[in-house]
N, C-alpha and C positions, 0 to 999 in steps of 0.2 A: 404686832404682827411681830411673829416670829421667826427668824432668816433662818433657813436652812440652805446647807450649797450640796450635794450630790458631785460625789465623783464616781472614776472607777467605772466608766462605759465606753462600751469599743468595737472591736471586729474579732469574732471567735469565730473557731470550725463545729460544726457540733460534732459533741462529744468534749467541748472543749471548756475552761471554767475562769468565770471572772469574781470580782470584787467590788459590791457598788461600798462609799462609804456617805454617812449624810452626816454632815458637823453644823454645827449648832454657831450663828455669830451673833456675839455681847450677849447670850446667855445659859444660863446648863443647861441643857437634855435630862438634869438628873429626876427630875418629877413629874416627866411628863412621858407618855407611852407612845411610841411609834411606830406609824407602820409605814408598808411600803406596796408603792399601787404600780401599776405598770399601763399602757394605754398601747396599743398597735395603731397602725392606720388603718382605719372607717370604724375602728370597735372604742367602746364603752373604757372609761378607765375600772379598769378593774383592782380587787385588794388582791394581795400577793403574802405579804408577813407584817404580825407583828409583833412588838416587842411590850411585856410592860414596864412600868418606870422600874422598881426594882429588879426588873430580869428575868424573874423566876417563872412566867407564863409567855410563852409565846402560840403562835397561832399561824398556822401554811394552808392556802389557796390549795384545794387536791393535787392543781394540775405541780406544781412544784414541790408536793411531800418526796424527803427521800431525797430531794437532789439542792435543796437552799435548804441555807440557814443563816436565819439571824440572829446578831448578837450584839451585845453594847461594852465601851472602857468609860469608864465612867473618867478614868484623869485623863482622856482624850478627848471626851466628853464626844463621845462621836458613836454611832449606830452602826456596824457591816449587814449585808445581804452576799455572803458568800455562795454563789450559784457555780455549781458542779451539772455538769453530765447537760449542758446546755444543748436547744435542743432549735431548729429553725422558729419555732412555734413560738418560742419565748422572746423573738425579737419585739420590741419598743424602748418605747421611751421609758424610761423608770423613774417615779418622784417619792421621795420620803416627807412623810407628814407627821406631823403632830398636834397637838392640843384634840387626841382622841382618844375612844375608848378599846382597850385591848383585855380581851380573855378568850381561854380555851375556845369554847363554842360561837365566839364573835364572829357573826359576819362579816366585813368589809365593808362598808361602804364609805365612799371620797365624802359624800356631805357628812360621815360625821367627824371629819377632823378640818382646824380651820387655818392651820399653819400649811405651808408646802413652798418645796423646796422648787429650783429651773427645770429641774428628771436631769435627766443621760443618758446617752442614747446607748441601748445595747442590739447589737445586730448578729443576729448566727448563721452563719453561708459558711457552703464550702466553694 
């Protein structure tokens, strides 16, 4: 089981920004595609974005395109999710996941990913 740790969540006003981090514990992320998912209260977990192991392919849910950017820093063994122009509907627990696929046309399903972090809360509210 790969151990992933998310950080960077918090409370932000609408229109604000946050950067989430996904760090690996005890292994290298270099060989894994990484996905970000979120789950709001009473809703199913949904895919937000993913990035391939090479970093050359990214994928975004329509709801976040143009606002969120996924990236990875191999030297820091970390994947980031930069979230700009945040909306109240972005409020959720955000999870990163590994051991799954990522391609441009891929529809992200939580069941495709085998390793998960514990999640970080993002709340967008005035």
